[in-house]
C-alpha positions as CSV (number, residue, x, y, z in Angstrom):
1,M,-18.6,-116.3,-50.1
2,Y,-21.8,-115.4,-48.6
3,D,-22.8,-118.1,-46.8
4,F,-19.2,-117.4,-44.8
5,M,-20.5,-113.6,-43.9
6,M,-23.6,-114.8,-42.3
7,P,-23.8,-115.8,-38.8
8,S,-24.7,-119.6,-38.3
9,N,-27.3,-120.7,-36.1
10,Y,-25.1,-121.7,-33.6
11,S,-23.6,-118.1,-33.8
12,K,-26.8,-116.7,-33.2
13,N,-27.6,-119.1,-30.4
14,L,-24.1,-119.0,-28.6
15,T,-24.3,-115.2,-28.7
16,S,-27.8,-115.6,-27.1
17,I,-26.3,-117.6,-24.2
18,L,-23.4,-115.5,-23.5
19,E,-25.8,-112.3,-23.3
20,M,-28.1,-114.2,-21.0
21,L,-24.8,-115.1,-19.1
22,W,-23.7,-111.5,-19.1
23,N,-27.3,-110.3,-17.9
24,I,-27.4,-113.3,-14.9
25,E,-24.2,-111.9,-13.6
26,K,-25.5,-108.5,-13.7
27,D,-28.4,-109.3,-12.2
28,L,-26.6,-111.4,-9.2
29,N,-23.9,-108.6,-8.7
30,L,-21.0,-111.1,-10.4
31,V,-19.9,-108.9,-13.2
32,S,-16.5,-107.2,-11.2
33,Y,-15.1,-111.0,-10.0
34,N,-12.4,-113.0,-12.2
35,E,-14.1,-116.4,-13.7
36,T,-12.0,-118.3,-10.9
37,E,-14.6,-116.5,-8.6
38,K,-17.7,-117.1,-10.6
39,K,-16.9,-120.6,-11.1
40,I,-16.9,-120.6,-7.1
41,Y,-19.7,-118.9,-7.0
42,Y,-21.6,-120.8,-9.2
43,I,-20.5,-124.4,-7.8
44,I,-22.0,-123.2,-4.6
45,A,-25.6,-122.2,-6.4
46,W,-25.4,-125.6,-8.0
47,K,-24.7,-127.4,-4.8
48,L,-27.5,-125.7,-3.0
49,S,-29.7,-126.3,-5.5
50,N,-29.3,-130.1,-6.4
51,C,-28.4,-131.6,-3.2
52,G,-30.4,-128.5,-1.0
53,T,-26.7,-128.1,1.5
54,C,-23.1,-127.0,0.6
55,N,-19.8,-126.4,2.7
56,I,-16.7,-125.3,1.9
57,S,-15.4,-128.9,1.1
58,D,-17.9,-129.3,-1.3
59,V,-16.6,-126.2,-3.2
60,I,-12.9,-127.4,-2.8
61,D,-13.6,-130.9,-4.0
62,S,-15.8,-130.0,-7.0
63,S,-13.9,-127.0,-8.1
64,G,-10.4,-128.2,-8.0
65,F,-9.0,-124.8,-6.8
66,S,-6.9,-124.7,-3.6
67,R,-8.5,-124.1,-0.1
68,S,-6.8,-120.8,0.0
69,T,-8.5,-119.8,-3.3
70,V,-11.7,-121.3,-1.9
71,Y,-11.6,-119.3,1.4
72,K,-10.1,-116.0,-0.3
73,T,-13.2,-116.1,-2.7
74,I,-15.8,-117.1,0.1
75,K,-14.9,-114.5,2.4
76,K,-15.1,-112.1,-0.8
77,F,-18.4,-113.2,-1.3
78,E,-19.4,-112.9,2.7
79,L,-18.2,-109.3,2.8
80,A,-19.8,-108.3,-0.3
81,D,-23.1,-109.8,1.0
82,L,-23.3,-112.6,-1.5
83,V,-23.1,-115.7,0.5
84,L,-23.9,-116.4,3.7
85,V,-21.4,-118.7,6.3
86,K,-22.9,-120.6,9.0
87,Q,-21.1,-123.1,11.5
88,S,-22.6,-126.4,10.8
89,E,-24.5,-127.9,13.8
90,G,-23.4,-131.3,13.2
91,D,-19.9,-130.9,12.7
92,K,-18.3,-127.5,14.5
93,R,-15.2,-127.7,12.3
94,E,-17.8,-127.5,9.3
95,F,-18.9,-124.2,7.4
96,N,-22.2,-124.5,5.3
97,L,-22.9,-121.8,2.9
98,I,-26.3,-120.3,1.8
99,L,-26.6,-117.5,-1.3
100,A,-27.4,-114.1,-0.1
101,N,-29.6,-113.3,-3.3
């Protein structure tokens, strides 16, 4: 019975990770966004970190969200100065994303 009441290392580690994530979201001003919007932000950050570039089509393909959801979220981020949207020089139909933070 006593073992059941004691938090396991897994629970402690999970709690620690969740606290770190909460702090990251506070630092990035993402706390007020829903989980879908946060996922889109994290996809942009991941693509930029791993590929050096990220465009709107990359986010749509990676997220599985509709084009409309991704565009609305990116516009929301742009208005909040979290993301910059720049027209691609190579393909004028495409827009590259840059994190403002």
